[in-house]
All heavy atoms as an XYZ file, in Angstrom:
891
protein
N      -2.281     22.010      4.469
C      -2.474     20.831      5.251
C      -2.093     19.596      4.422
O      -2.570     19.403      3.337
C      -3.941     20.761      5.662
C      -4.200     19.747      6.707
S      -5.902     19.873      7.243
C      -5.609     20.129      8.952
N      -1.203     18.752      4.953
C      -0.747     17.555      4.253
C      -1.593     16.365      4.666
O      -1.983     16.233      5.807
C       0.721     17.267      4.600
C       1.643     18.339      4.104
N       1.981     18.434      2.779
C       2.281     19.344      4.745
C       2.796     19.459      2.630
N       2.999     20.028      3.818
N      -1.816     15.530      3.740
C      -2.608     14.340      4.000
C      -1.691     13.115      3.933
O      -1.523     12.518      2.894
C      -3.737     14.232      2.968
O      -4.452     13.074      3.172
N      -1.079     12.777      5.076
C      -0.144     11.655      5.119
C      -0.800     10.313      4.848
O      -0.226      9.486      4.172
C       0.616     11.644      6.451
C       1.568     12.810      6.548
C       1.298     13.896      7.356
C       2.742     12.803      5.801
C       2.166     14.957      7.434
C       3.615     13.868      5.869
C       3.328     14.962      6.690
O       4.188     16.000      6.752
N      -2.013     10.039      5.358
C      -2.630      8.743      5.052
C      -2.821      8.537      3.554
O      -2.640      7.450      3.051
C      -3.963      8.784      5.795
C      -3.719      9.708      6.940
C      -2.780     10.754      6.383
N      -3.178      9.595      2.813
C      -3.377      9.423      1.373
C      -2.056      9.155      0.666
O      -2.004      8.439     -0.326
C      -4.087     10.634      0.764
O      -3.288     11.786      0.880
N      -0.949      9.699      1.175
C       0.381      9.420      0.609
C       0.730      7.966      0.847
O       1.314      7.310     -0.022
C       1.443     10.311      1.226
C       1.427     11.713      0.695
C       2.591     12.488      1.244
N       2.558     13.853      0.773
C       3.378     14.796      1.149
N       4.311     14.515      2.052
N       3.292     16.000      0.663
N       0.394      7.455      2.013
C       0.659      6.051      2.308
C      -0.140      5.142      1.386
O       0.356      4.127      0.887
C       0.334      5.730      3.763
C       1.341      6.299      4.724
C       1.008      5.890      6.130
N       1.793      6.667      7.078
C       1.497      6.833      8.324
N       0.423      6.252      8.827
N       2.250      7.553      9.112
N      -1.397      5.511      1.188
C      -2.244      4.711      0.295
C      -1.702      4.750     -1.129
O      -1.618      3.733     -1.808
C      -3.709      5.217      0.343
C      -4.306      4.904      1.730
C      -4.543      4.584     -0.775
C      -5.646      5.542      1.971
N      -1.289      5.923     -1.576
C      -0.715      6.066     -2.903
C       0.561      5.233     -3.032
O       0.746      4.508     -4.018
C      -0.414      7.537     -3.212
C       0.231      7.818     -4.565
C      -0.671      7.354     -5.702
C       0.544      9.295     -4.694
N       1.436      5.294     -2.040
C       2.675      4.519     -2.066
C       2.396      3.017     -2.063
O       3.016      2.260     -2.809
C       3.556      4.898     -0.870
N       1.430      2.592     -1.255
C       1.077      1.181     -1.197
C       0.484      0.714     -2.531
O       0.800     -0.375     -3.030
C       0.090      0.911     -0.055
N      -0.348      1.546     -3.149
C      -0.928      1.210     -4.442
C       0.140      1.112     -5.524
O       0.123      0.210     -6.358
C      -1.964      2.259     -4.856
O      -3.034      2.269     -3.955
N       1.064      2.039     -5.516
C       2.151      2.046     -6.471
C       3.020      0.797     -6.317
O       3.354      0.127     -7.296
C       3.000      3.313     -6.278
C       3.973      3.665     -7.389
C       3.236      3.879     -8.700
C       4.722      4.927     -7.015
N       3.347      0.452     -5.093
C       4.159     -0.726     -4.819
C       3.440     -2.007     -5.268
O       4.041     -2.866     -5.891
C       4.511     -0.817     -3.339
C       5.354     -2.011     -2.913
C       6.687     -1.997     -3.638
C       5.564     -1.990     -1.411
N       2.156     -2.118     -4.981
C       1.423     -3.323     -5.377
C       1.318     -3.409     -6.895
O       1.408     -4.490     -7.470
C       0.040     -3.368     -4.732
O      -0.779     -2.342     -5.224
N       1.184     -2.285     -7.579
C       1.154     -2.278     -9.038
C       2.475     -2.740     -9.619
O       2.511     -3.531    -10.586
N       3.578     -2.294     -9.057
C       4.902     -2.708     -9.517
C       5.086     -4.199     -9.300
O       5.590     -4.916    -10.170
C       6.007     -1.894     -8.815
C       5.971     -0.450     -9.311
C       7.379     -2.504     -9.048
C       6.837      0.506     -8.515
N       4.667     -4.702     -8.156
C       4.793     -6.130     -7.875
C       3.942     -6.969     -8.819
O       4.371     -8.031     -9.269
C       4.421     -6.425     -6.417
C       5.401     -5.906     -5.366
C       4.837     -6.120     -3.963
C       6.757     -6.584     -5.512
N       2.746     -6.498     -9.147
C       1.886     -7.230    -10.071
C       2.517     -7.286    -11.455
O       2.501     -8.320    -12.110
C       0.504     -6.586    -10.149
C      -0.401     -7.031     -9.043
S      -2.113     -6.463     -9.127
C      -2.373     -5.791    -10.704
N       3.069     -6.173    -11.915
C       3.697     -6.156    -13.230
C       4.917     -7.054    -13.285
O       5.167     -7.722    -14.269
C       4.083     -4.725    -13.627
C       2.920     -3.825    -14.019
C       3.409     -2.402    -14.262
C       2.217     -4.348    -15.250
N       5.679     -7.090    -12.213
C       6.878     -7.930    -12.209
C       6.518     -9.404    -12.158
O       7.300    -10.249    -12.562
C       7.796     -7.573    -11.033
O       7.180     -7.888     -9.813
N       5.321     -9.730    -11.699
C       4.882    -11.122    -11.633
C       4.285    -11.609    -12.943
O       4.042    -12.778    -13.132
C       3.854    -11.281    -10.509
N       4.044    -10.689    -13.884
C       3.461    -11.058    -15.163
C       4.408    -11.950    -15.955
O       5.628    -11.865    -15.803
C       3.148     -9.812    -15.994
S       1.824     -8.834    -15.312
N       3.824    -12.777    -16.805
C       4.655    -13.667    -17.613
C       5.443    -12.856    -18.632
O       5.040    -11.795    -19.041
C       3.785    -14.704    -18.296
O       2.853    -14.067    -19.112
N       6.559    -13.408    -19.035
C       7.422    -12.675    -19.964
C       7.144    -13.122    -21.389
O       6.755    -14.256    -21.638
C       8.880    -12.904    -19.593
C       9.300    -14.338    -19.618
C      10.679    -14.513    -19.034
N      11.001    -15.908    -18.945
C      11.911    -16.509    -19.702
N      12.635    -15.814    -20.535
N      12.127    -17.788    -19.592
N       7.383    -12.226    -22.338
C       7.172    -12.532    -23.748
C       8.395    -13.284    -24.275
O       9.525    -12.915    -24.033
C       6.950    -11.266    -24.551
C       6.543    -11.580    -25.979
C       6.005    -10.408    -26.692
N       4.674    -10.107    -26.173
C       3.931     -9.113    -26.612
N       4.372     -8.318    -27.550
N       2.740     -8.898    -26.104
N       8.121    -14.368    -24.995
C       9.152    -15.263    -25.491
C       8.951    -15.456    -26.985
O       7.813    -15.507    -27.463
C       9.066    -16.630    -24.761
C      10.074    -17.601    -25.304
C       9.248    -16.446    -23.263
N      10.030    -15.594    -27.740
C       9.904    -15.861    -29.177
C       9.605    -17.339    -29.403
O      10.033    -18.207    -28.630
C      11.187    -15.465    -29.917
O      12.219    -16.389    -29.642
N       8.873    -17.627    -30.474
C       8.567    -19.010    -30.821
C       9.854    -19.760    -31.135
O       9.999    -20.937    -30.780
C       7.574    -19.060    -32.009
C       7.398    -20.480    -32.510
C       6.232    -18.451    -31.599
N      10.805    -19.093    -31.743
C      12.093    -19.722    -32.028
C      12.741    -20.242    -30.746
O      13.256    -21.361    -30.716
C      13.028    -18.720    -32.716
C      14.402    -19.269    -33.030
C      15.287    -18.228    -33.681
O      15.284    -17.075    -33.216
O      15.968    -18.586    -34.645
N      12.717    -19.453    -29.682
C      13.286    -19.884    -28.392
C      12.571    -21.096    -27.840
O      13.197    -22.027    -27.311
C      13.221    -18.754    -27.365
O      13.996    -17.656    -27.757
N      11.264    -21.107    -27.957
C      10.460    -22.233    -27.470
C      10.778    -23.493    -28.264
O      11.019    -24.552    -27.694
C       8.959    -21.912    -27.544
C       8.626    -20.744    -26.620
C       8.121    -23.141    -27.181
C       7.266    -20.134    -26.875
N      10.781    -23.377    -29.595
C      11.045    -24.538    -30.442
C      12.473    -25.051    -30.275
O      12.712    -26.251    -30.386
C      10.774    -24.207    -31.910
C       9.301    -24.088    -32.208
O       8.463    -24.675    -31.526
N       8.972    -23.313    -33.212
N      13.400    -24.166    -29.994
C      14.797    -24.558    -29.822
C      15.018    -25.341    -28.531
O      15.793    -26.299    -28.495
C      15.694    -23.313    -29.856
C      17.146    -23.628    -29.673
N      17.889    -24.267    -30.629
C      17.978    -23.405    -28.626
C      19.123    -24.418    -30.186
N      19.197    -23.905    -28.970
N      14.336    -24.928    -27.449
C      14.529    -25.564    -26.143
C      13.217    -25.583    -25.358
O      13.061    -24.860    -24.377
C      15.621    -24.815    -25.360
C      16.020    -25.527    -24.070
O      15.546    -26.656    -23.820
O      16.807    -24.943    -23.306
N      12.243    -26.416    -25.782
C      10.940    -26.415    -25.106
C      10.998    -26.810    -23.641
O      10.198    -26.350    -22.832
C      10.116    -27.416    -25.923
C      11.094    -28.235    -26.667
C      12.316    -27.382    -26.866
N      11.957    -27.644    -23.272
C      12.075    -28.069    -21.877
C      12.349    -26.913    -20.939
O      11.951    -26.917    -19.782
N      13.013    -25.889    -21.452
C      13.319    -24.697    -20.649
C      12.049    -23.960    -20.223
O      12.011    -23.303    -19.182
C      14.220    -23.780    -21.475
C      14.566    -22.489    -20.836
C      15.536    -21.737    -21.719
N      15.441    -20.313    -21.461
C      15.722    -19.372    -22.319
N      16.142    -19.680    -23.530
N      15.598    -18.120    -22.003
N      10.996    -24.081    -21.030
C       9.749    -23.355    -20.773
C       8.638    -24.257    -20.248
O       7.545    -23.781    -19.959
C       9.286    -22.649    -22.054
C      10.309    -21.713    -22.610
C      11.103    -22.079    -23.683
C      10.512    -20.478    -22.045
C      12.057    -21.226    -24.199
C      11.465    -19.609    -22.540
C      12.235    -19.980    -23.622
N       8.894    -25.558    -20.145
C       7.868    -26.506    -19.718
C       7.256    -26.114    -18.375
O       7.969    -25.841    -17.406
C       8.452    -27.929    -19.616
C       7.440    -28.932    -19.188
N       6.422    -29.353    -20.025
C       7.260    -29.590    -18.023
C       5.677    -30.233    -19.376
N       6.157    -30.385    -18.161
N       5.924    -26.045    -18.369
C       5.130    -25.754    -17.172
C       5.399    -24.367    -16.575
O       5.117    -24.118    -15.414
C       5.333    -26.844    -16.119
C       4.065    -27.027    -15.297
O       2.971    -26.673    -15.733
N       4.211    -27.550    -14.112
N       5.953    -23.454    -17.385
C       6.130    -22.061    -16.973
C       5.161    -21.211    -17.777
O       4.960    -21.451    -18.962
C       7.566    -21.586    -17.236
C       8.587    -22.276    -16.391
C       9.963    -21.768    -16.699
C      10.985    -22.514    -15.857
N      12.345    -22.220    -16.270
N       4.565    -20.226    -17.141
C       3.643    -19.362    -17.860
C       4.441    -18.323    -18.649
O       5.254    -17.598    -18.080
C       2.676    -18.677    -16.897
C       1.538    -18.012    -17.633
C       0.409    -17.637    -16.719
O       0.553    -16.642    -16.004
O      -0.623    -18.350    -16.740
N       4.204    -18.294    -19.967
C       4.898    -17.371    -20.855
C       3.886    -16.714    -21.788
O       2.755    -17.179    -21.896
C       5.993    -18.071    -21.687
C       5.383    -19.194    -22.526
C       7.110    -18.607    -20.785
C       6.327    -19.771    -23.545
N       4.316    -15.676    -22.473
C       3.479    -14.989    -23.442
C       4.156    -15.002    -24.801
O       5.362    -14.767    -24.896
C       3.215    -13.536    -22.998
O       2.545    -13.549    -21.735
C       2.369    -12.784    -24.008
N       3.390    -15.299    -25.837
C       3.861    -15.209    -27.213
C       2.915    -14.278    -27.965
O       1.741    -14.144    -27.599
C       3.935    -16.591    -27.906
C       4.992    -17.467    -27.279
C       2.609    -17.286    -27.908
N       3.419    -13.659    -29.011
C       2.595    -12.743    -29.798
C       2.935    -12.927    -31.265
O       4.072    -13.225    -31.624
C       2.847    -11.309    -29.372
N       1.941    -12.760    -32.114
C       2.152    -12.877    -33.547
C       0.820    -12.821    -34.276
O      -0.166    -12.297    -33.758
N       0.810    -13.405    -35.476
C      -0.434    -13.426    -36.261
C      -0.950    -14.865    -36.346
O      -0.177    -15.817    -36.305
C      -0.224    -12.828    -37.643
C       0.599    -13.645    -38.558
C       0.624    -13.106    -39.999
N       1.418    -14.012    -40.810
C       0.992    -15.171    -41.275
N      -0.238    -15.572    -41.033
N       1.780    -15.957    -41.988
N      -2.247    -14.994    -36.468
C      -2.891    -16.301    -36.548
C      -2.746    -16.830    -37.975
O      -3.198    -16.200    -38.930
C      -4.379    -16.211    -36.145
C      -5.067    -17.548    -36.301
C      -4.497    -15.689    -34.717
N      -2.083    -17.983    -38.114
C      -1.842    -18.582    -39.426
C      -2.892    -19.637    -39.782
O      -3.289    -19.753    -40.943
C      -0.448    -19.201    -39.469
N      -3.340    -20.427    -38.826
C      -4.324    -21.496    -39.023
C      -5.137    -21.647    -37.748
O      -4.672    -21.257    -36.671
C      -3.637    -22.844    -39.298
C      -2.876    -22.848    -40.598
O      -3.447    -22.657    -41.649
N      -1.567    -23.060    -40.506
N      -6.306    -22.253    -37.869
C      -7.084    -22.561    -36.658
C      -8.128    -23.624    -36.967
O      -8.493    -23.838    -38.120
C      -7.770    -21.304    -36.126
O      -8.755    -20.842    -37.027
N      -8.562    -24.318    -35.919
C      -9.687    -25.240    -36.022
C     -10.304    -25.384    -34.637
O      -9.657    -25.177    -33.623
C      -9.285    -26.596    -36.616
C      -8.385    -27.438    -35.750
C      -8.913    -28.422    -34.939
C      -7.010    -27.262    -35.785
C      -8.091    -29.219    -34.152
C      -6.170    -28.051    -35.001
C      -6.711    -29.034    -34.187
N     -11.605    -25.711    -34.627
C     -12.331    -25.879    -33.360
C     -13.054    -27.210    -33.375
O     -13.496    -27.680    -34.424
C     -13.328    -24.749    -33.157
N     -13.139    -27.831    -32.198
C     -13.851    -29.091    -32.015
C     -14.680    -28.962    -30.741
O     -14.115    -28.709    -29.674
C     -12.881    -30.275    -31.891
C     -12.079    -30.406    -33.172
C     -13.617    -31.552    -31.555
C     -11.011    -31.461    -33.127
N     -15.976    -29.100    -30.857
C     -16.885    -29.012    -29.724
C     -16.636    -27.739    -28.929
O     -16.862    -26.657    -29.411
C     -16.809    -30.272    -28.870
C     -17.277    -31.510    -29.607
C     -17.152    -32.769    -28.794
O     -17.058    -32.689    -27.559
O     -17.177    -33.849    -29.410
N     -16.126    -27.837    -27.707
C     -15.966    -26.652    -26.855
C     -14.511    -26.205    -26.728
O     -14.168    -25.463    -25.821
C     -16.537    -26.936    -25.469
O     -15.796    -27.979    -24.862
N     -13.652    -26.631    -27.635
C     -12.238    -26.249    -27.578
C     -11.730    -26.019    -28.993
O     -12.405    -26.316    -29.968
C     -11.422    -27.331    -26.877
N     -10.532    -25.466    -29.085
C      -9.955    -25.220    -30.397
C      -8.454    -25.041    -30.314
O      -7.861    -25.026    -29.230
N      -7.847    -24.905    -31.482
C      -6.418    -24.682    -31.564
C      -6.143    -23.716    -32.694
O      -6.868    -23.706    -33.698
C      -5.678    -26.003    -31.786
N      -5.128    -22.895    -32.527
C      -4.714    -22.016    -33.607
C      -3.206    -21.944    -33.648
O      -2.527    -22.115    -32.634
C      -5.346    -20.624    -33.506
C      -5.041    -19.858    -32.257
C      -3.991    -18.952    -32.213
C      -5.831    -20.010    -31.139
C      -3.719    -18.222    -31.071
C      -5.575    -19.287    -29.972
C      -4.509    -18.395    -29.943
N      -2.681    -21.756    -34.850
C      -1.248    -21.692    -35.057
C      -0.827    -20.229    -35.104
O      -1.381    -19.442    -35.864
C      -0.878    -22.386    -36.372
C       0.596    -22.572    -36.547
C       0.922    -23.358    -37.812
O       0.128    -23.309    -38.783
O       1.972    -24.018    -37.817
N       0.134    -19.891    -34.272
C       0.623    -18.524    -34.145
C       1.985    -18.400    -34.813
O       2.864    -19.220    -34.574
C       0.724    -18.161    -32.653
C       0.971    -16.713    -32.323
C      -0.287    -15.900    -32.580
C       1.358    -16.574    -30.872
N       2.161    -17.388    -35.652
C       3.422    -17.127    -36.338
C       3.936    -15.780    -35.862
O       3.293    -14.754    -36.073
C       3.188    -17.099    -37.847
C       4.454    -16.922    -38.665
O       5.479    -16.452    -38.110
O       4.421    -17.231    -39.862
N       5.113    -15.786    -35.192
C       5.669    -14.532    -34.678
C       6.836    -14.017    -35.534
O       7.520    -13.086    -35.155
C       6.105    -14.669    -33.219
C       7.389    -15.445    -33.033
O       7.828    -16.142    -33.978
O       7.974    -15.360    -31.939
N       7.042    -14.622    -36.686
C       8.143    -14.201    -37.560
C       9.416    -14.986    -37.316
O      10.310    -14.974    -38.144
N       9.499    -15.667    -36.171
C      10.678    -16.499    -35.868
C      10.339    -17.971    -35.962
O      11.212    -18.823    -35.941
C      11.253    -16.219    -34.460
O      10.334    -16.695    -33.473
C      11.521    -14.737    -34.251
N       9.041    -18.283    -36.065
C       8.585    -19.655    -36.142
C       7.096    -19.726    -35.870
O       6.436    -18.705    -35.665
N       6.566    -20.953    -35.861
C       5.142    -21.166    -35.609
C       4.943    -22.082    -34.416
O       5.744    -22.979    -34.191
C       4.472    -21.772    -36.834
C       4.386    -20.802    -37.993
C       3.646    -21.389    -39.152
N       3.462    -20.394    -40.196
C       2.546    -20.467    -41.134
N       1.723    -21.509    -41.181
N       2.433    -19.535    -42.038
N       3.848    -21.838    -33.700
C       3.524    -22.606    -32.499
C       2.016    -22.769    -32.426
O       1.275    -21.793    -32.596
C       4.031    -21.852    -31.261
C       3.707    -22.451    -29.894
C       4.491    -23.759    -29.698
C       4.063    -21.460    -28.800
N       1.560    -23.996    -32.156
C       0.134    -24.233    -31.957
C      -0.256    -23.841    -30.547
O       0.458    -24.123    -29.580
C      -0.219    -25.690    -32.221
C      -0.314    -25.986    -33.684
C       0.670    -26.488    -34.487
C      -1.439    -25.753    -34.515
N       0.211    -26.582    -35.770
C      -1.084    -26.147    -35.830
C      -2.720    -25.245    -34.293
C      -1.970    -26.051    -36.903
C      -3.604    -25.167    -35.368
C      -3.221    -25.560    -36.652
N      -1.399    -23.181    -30.439
C      -1.955    -22.738    -29.154
C      -3.271    -23.480    -28.952
O      -4.150    -23.434    -29.814
C      -2.195    -21.211    -29.149
C      -2.833    -20.779    -27.825
C      -0.898    -20.460    -29.412
N      -3.384    -24.174    -27.827
C      -4.619    -24.882    -27.483
C      -5.459    -23.991    -26.605
O      -4.989    -23.463    -25.601
C      -4.290    -26.188    -26.751
C      -5.489    -26.989    -26.284
C      -6.285    -27.493    -27.485
C      -5.047    -28.139    -25.415
N      -6.711    -23.827    -26.986
C      -7.639    -22.977    -26.241
C      -8.795    -23.823    -25.715
O      -9.278    -24.724    -26.402
C      -8.174    -21.886    -27.172
O      -9.131    -21.103    -26.517
N      -9.240    -23.537    -24.511
C     -10.367    -24.261    -23.919
C     -11.704    -23.671    -24.355
O     -12.738    -23.970    -23.757
C     -10.253    -24.257    -22.394
C      -9.086    -25.101    -21.911
O      -8.727    -26.074    -22.611
O      -8.517    -24.783    -20.856
N     -11.671    -22.858    -25.385
C     -12.893    -22.278    -25.947
C     -12.902    -22.507    -27.443
O     -11.860    -22.646    -28.071
C     -12.993    -20.769    -25.635
O     -14.132    -20.238    -26.299
C     -11.762    -20.023    -26.088
N     -14.084    -22.599    -28.036
C     -14.186    -22.777    -29.489
C     -14.142    -21.438    -30.227
O     -14.140    -21.401    -31.443
C     -15.459    -23.554    -29.840
C     -16.717    -22.793    -29.572
N     -17.252    -22.710    -28.320
C     -17.514    -22.067    -30.385
C     -18.334    -21.957    -28.367
N     -18.513    -21.559    -29.604
N     -14.074    -20.337    -29.508
C     -14.040    -18.987    -30.085
C     -12.604    -18.685    -30.551
O     -11.782    -18.193    -29.791
C     -14.504    -17.977    -29.044
C     -14.577    -16.573    -29.597
O     -14.750    -16.426    -30.821
O     -14.438    -15.620    -28.800
N     -12.301    -19.009    -31.811
C     -10.950    -18.858    -32.343
C     -10.739    -17.453    -32.903
O     -11.666    -16.846    -33.434
C     -10.712    -19.871    -33.467
C     -10.696    -21.323    -33.018
S      -9.270    -21.703    -31.996
C      -9.944    -21.543    -30.360
N      -9.501    -16.941    -32.778
C      -9.210    -15.644    -33.376
C      -9.265    -15.741    -34.905
O      -9.082    -16.816    -35.479
C      -7.799    -15.327    -32.877
C      -7.209    -16.630    -32.479
C      -8.363    -17.507    -32.092
N      -9.499    -14.631    -35.549
C      -9.634    -14.561    -36.997
C      -8.280    -14.787    -37.674
O      -7.243    -14.304    -37.193
C     -10.209    -13.185    -37.407
C     -10.325    -13.063    -38.902
C     -11.548    -12.956    -36.734
N      -8.281    -15.503    -38.797
C      -7.072    -15.743    -39.588
C      -6.377    -14.417    -39.910
O      -7.015    -13.450    -40.281
C      -7.450    -16.475    -40.876
C      -6.278    -16.783    -41.762
N      -5.372    -17.767    -41.462
C      -5.865    -16.218    -42.905
C      -4.444    -17.798    -42.395
N      -4.728    -16.862    -43.291
N      -5.075    -14.370    -39.741
C      -4.205    -13.211    -39.986
C      -4.350    -12.101    -38.945
O      -3.733    -11.056    -39.094
C      -4.373    -12.632    -41.390
C      -3.460    -13.302    -42.392
O      -2.430    -13.859    -42.029
N      -3.843    -13.263    -43.645
N      -5.157    -12.312    -37.915
C      -5.266    -11.288    -36.872
C      -4.029    -11.349    -35.968
O      -3.396    -12.391    -35.818
C      -6.533    -11.477    -36.047
O      -6.523    -12.715    -35.360
N      -3.682    -10.211    -35.399
C      -2.561    -10.143    -34.464
C      -3.080    -10.398    -33.062
O      -4.142     -9.882    -32.690
C      -1.893     -8.770    -34.517
O      -1.289     -8.593    -35.769
N      -2.320    -11.183    -32.302
C      -2.776    -11.561    -30.963
C      -1.580    -11.877    -30.078
O      -0.523    -12.283    -30.564
C      -3.731    -12.767    -31.049
C      -4.435    -13.007    -29.708
C      -3.019    -14.001    -31.541
C      -5.588    -13.973    -29.804
N      -1.760    -11.665    -28.797
C      -0.786    -12.111    -27.784
C      -1.518    -13.098    -26.889
O      -2.678    -12.887    -26.538
C      -0.259    -10.936    -26.981
N      -0.832    -14.185    -26.544
C      -1.444    -15.243    -25.750
C      -0.496    -15.657    -24.634
O       0.703    -15.802    -24.851
C      -1.735    -16.484    -26.623
C      -2.418    -17.558    -25.819
C      -2.548    -16.116    -27.827
N      -1.052    -15.832    -23.445
C      -0.281    -16.321    -22.305
C      -0.737    -17.736    -22.005
O      -1.927    -18.040    -22.078
C      -0.501    -15.414    -21.078
O      -0.059    -14.092    -21.406
C       0.262    -15.920    -19.859
N       0.224    -18.594    -21.691
C      -0.108    -19.969    -21.373
C       1.101    -20.744    -20.910
O       2.160    -20.178    -20.620
N       0.934    -22.061    -20.846
C       1.997    -22.964    -20.393
C       2.361    -23.925    -21.514
O       1.492    -24.479    -22.165
C       1.545    -23.743    -19.167
C       1.316    -22.857    -17.967
C       1.043    -23.682    -16.721
N       0.831    -22.818    -15.579
C       1.804    -22.298    -14.837
N       3.054    -22.560    -15.123
N       1.535    -21.511    -13.815
N       3.657    -24.118    -21.710
C       4.160    -25.026    -22.740
C       3.974    -26.473    -22.282
O       4.279    -26.825    -21.153
C       5.651    -24.754    -23.018
C       5.824    -23.383    -23.664
C       6.265    -25.854    -23.890
C       5.208    -23.256    -25.047
N       3.406    -27.280    -23.183
C       3.251    -28.707    -22.957
C       3.837    -29.434    -24.155
O       3.838    -28.908    -25.260
C       1.770    -29.066    -22.779
C       1.136    -28.427    -21.575
C      -0.330    -28.773    -21.421
O      -0.822    -29.693    -22.121
O      -0.998    -28.130    -20.598
N       4.336    -30.640    -23.940
C       4.931    -31.426    -25.022
C       4.182    -32.737    -25.199
O       3.657    -33.301    -24.231
C       6.402    -31.696    -24.715
C       7.241    -30.434    -24.731
C       8.684    -30.701    -24.362
O       9.025    -30.643    -23.197
N       9.496    -31.013    -25.358
N       4.122    -33.213    -26.454
C       3.463    -34.475    -26.744
C       1.984    -34.451    -26.452
O       1.465    -35.282    -25.715
N       1.261    -33.511    -27.032
C      -0.146    -33.295    -26.738
C      -1.010    -33.710    -27.916
O      -0.738    -33.340    -29.056
C      -0.365    -31.809    -26.418
C      -1.676    -31.519    -25.768
C      -1.817    -31.633    -24.409
C      -2.769    -31.147    -26.531
C      -3.037    -31.369    -23.789
C      -3.989    -30.880    -25.934
C      -4.117    -30.988    -24.557
N      -2.057    -34.504    -27.685
C      -2.993    -34.920    -28.729
C      -4.305    -34.157    -28.593
O      -4.825    -34.001    -27.473
C      -3.277    -36.417    -28.645
O      -2.111    -37.136    -28.941
N      -4.813    -33.673    -29.724
C      -6.056    -32.913    -29.724
C      -6.671    -32.985    -31.113
O      -5.995    -32.763    -32.121
C      -5.776    -31.457    -29.348
C      -6.997    -30.573    -29.417
C      -7.979    -30.665    -28.444
C      -7.163    -29.688    -30.465
C      -9.103    -29.858    -28.512
C      -8.292    -28.886    -30.543
C      -9.267    -28.964    -29.562
N      -7.948    -33.303    -31.174
C      -8.671    -33.315    -32.449
C      -8.085    -34.254    -33.475
O      -8.094    -33.944    -34.654
N      -7.571    -35.390    -33.037
C      -7.014    -36.360    -33.958
C      -5.607    -36.027    -34.426
O      -5.049    -36.696    -35.271
N      -5.025    -34.967    -33.879
C      -3.671    -34.569    -34.229
C      -2.778    -34.668    -33.001
O      -3.231    -34.487    -31.878
C      -3.618    -33.113    -34.715
C      -4.410    -32.831    -35.942
C      -4.268    -31.380    -36.331
N      -5.096    -31.037    -37.471
C      -5.108    -29.882    -38.063
N      -4.339    -28.911    -37.605
N      -5.889    -29.640    -39.094
N      -1.510    -34.957    -33.235
C      -0.536    -34.958    -32.140
C       0.427    -33.803    -32.364
O       0.972    -33.639    -33.449
C       0.245    -36.295    -32.101
O      -0.709    -37.346    -31.898
C       1.252    -36.294    -30.965
N       0.588    -32.995    -31.332
C       1.465    -31.829    -31.389
C       2.692    -32.106    -30.543
O       2.580    -32.529    -29.391
C       0.746    -30.588    -30.851
C      -0.504    -30.256    -31.624
C      -1.730    -30.737    -31.216
C      -0.434    -29.461    -32.756
C      -2.889    -30.440    -31.927
C      -1.588    -29.148    -33.474
C      -2.818    -29.647    -33.063
N       3.862    -31.854    -31.086
C       5.095    -32.049    -30.339
C       5.186    -31.019    -29.236
O       5.477    -31.320    -28.090
C       6.326    -31.964    -31.277
C       7.614    -32.089    -30.482
C       6.259    -33.042    -32.337
N       4.891    -29.753    -29.589
C       4.936    -28.653    -28.620
C       3.657    -27.833    -28.790
O       3.263    -27.512    -29.909
C       6.148    -27.724    -28.882
C       7.453    -28.503    -28.835
C       6.188    -26.585    -27.858
C       8.633    -27.733    -29.384
N       3.010    -27.491    -27.703
C       1.800    -26.671    -27.743
C       1.815    -25.714    -26.563
O       2.353    -26.025    -25.496
C       0.531    -27.558    -27.738
C       0.360    -28.281    -26.436
C      -0.715    -26.757    -28.064
N       1.255    -24.529    -26.762
C       1.052    -23.581    -25.666
C      -0.398    -23.729    -25.233
O      -1.313    -23.489    -26.031
C       1.323    -22.136    -26.131
C       1.107    -21.077    -25.065
C       2.247    -21.113    -24.058
C       0.987    -19.690    -25.678
N      -0.638    -24.182    -24.013
C      -2.004    -24.309    -23.483
C      -2.386    -22.946    -22.911
O      -1.868    -22.530    -21.889
C      -2.068    -25.401    -22.418
C      -3.457    -25.848    -22.152
N      -3.753    -27.111    -21.771
C      -4.660    -25.206    -22.224
C      -5.058    -27.229    -21.602
N      -5.616    -26.080    -21.877
N      -3.305    -22.287    -23.589
C      -3.696    -20.915    -23.278
C      -4.314    -20.771    -21.894
O      -5.182    -21.544    -21.493
C      -4.698    -20.459    -24.324
C      -5.298    -19.103    -24.087
C      -6.409    -18.825    -25.077
O      -7.512    -19.373    -24.892
O      -6.150    -18.068    -26.016
N      -3.837    -19.779    -21.144
C      -4.462    -19.403    -19.882
C      -5.082    -18.025    -19.964
O      -5.970    -17.702    -19.203
C      -3.433    -19.426    -18.716
O      -2.354    -18.542    -19.031
C      -2.929    -20.823    -18.465
N      -4.602    -17.200    -20.948
C      -5.138    -15.846    -21.096
C      -4.855    -15.334    -22.489
O      -3.752    -15.437    -22.980
C      -4.494    -14.907    -20.054
C      -5.031    -13.522    -20.075
N      -6.283    -13.211    -19.623
C      -4.489    -12.370    -20.509
C      -6.483    -11.917    -19.772
N      -5.408    -11.378    -20.316
N      -5.874    -14.778    -23.132
C      -5.736    -14.181    -24.463
C      -5.778    -12.671    -24.314
O      -6.659    -12.129    -23.676
C      -6.866    -14.675    -25.363
C      -6.645    -14.436    -26.832
C      -7.795    -15.017    -27.642
C      -7.842    -16.503    -27.510
N      -9.039    -17.124    -28.043
N      -4.827    -11.981    -24.942
C      -4.766    -10.522    -24.892
C      -5.327     -9.954    -26.179
O      -5.159    -10.524    -27.238
C      -3.312    -10.047    -24.741
C      -2.582    -10.715    -23.622
N      -2.614    -10.240    -22.337
C      -1.820    -11.834    -23.597
C      -1.872    -11.032    -21.565
N      -1.391    -12.008    -22.309
N      -5.958     -8.814    -26.096
C      -6.515     -8.170    -27.310
C      -5.428     -7.537    -28.130
O      -4.466     -7.062    -27.648
C      -7.510     -7.087    -26.916
O      -8.503     -7.611    -26.087
């Protein structure tokens, strides 16, 4: 006995999973961002690398990510900063001319999601 409704559910689930994955942000090198930040402005992207520096102020913080092609500051809306030299992937939106904690950053990734 074949169960056609379950095949339809399986096909629908598979299709929705594929669509969700295709909608995910793409991984970009820091070198590409630094070379042409306007290309990535206000687009959600993902960068990955190791944490080189970090600081926190009140309920927010920033950390510098080094992916081997360059470094990029990541602004986080939480004071819970990743550990120095830890590997991390972060999704966010590129912003230019951003001031935070008494510092001005030419280019910053405003974090929307941190990956383990």
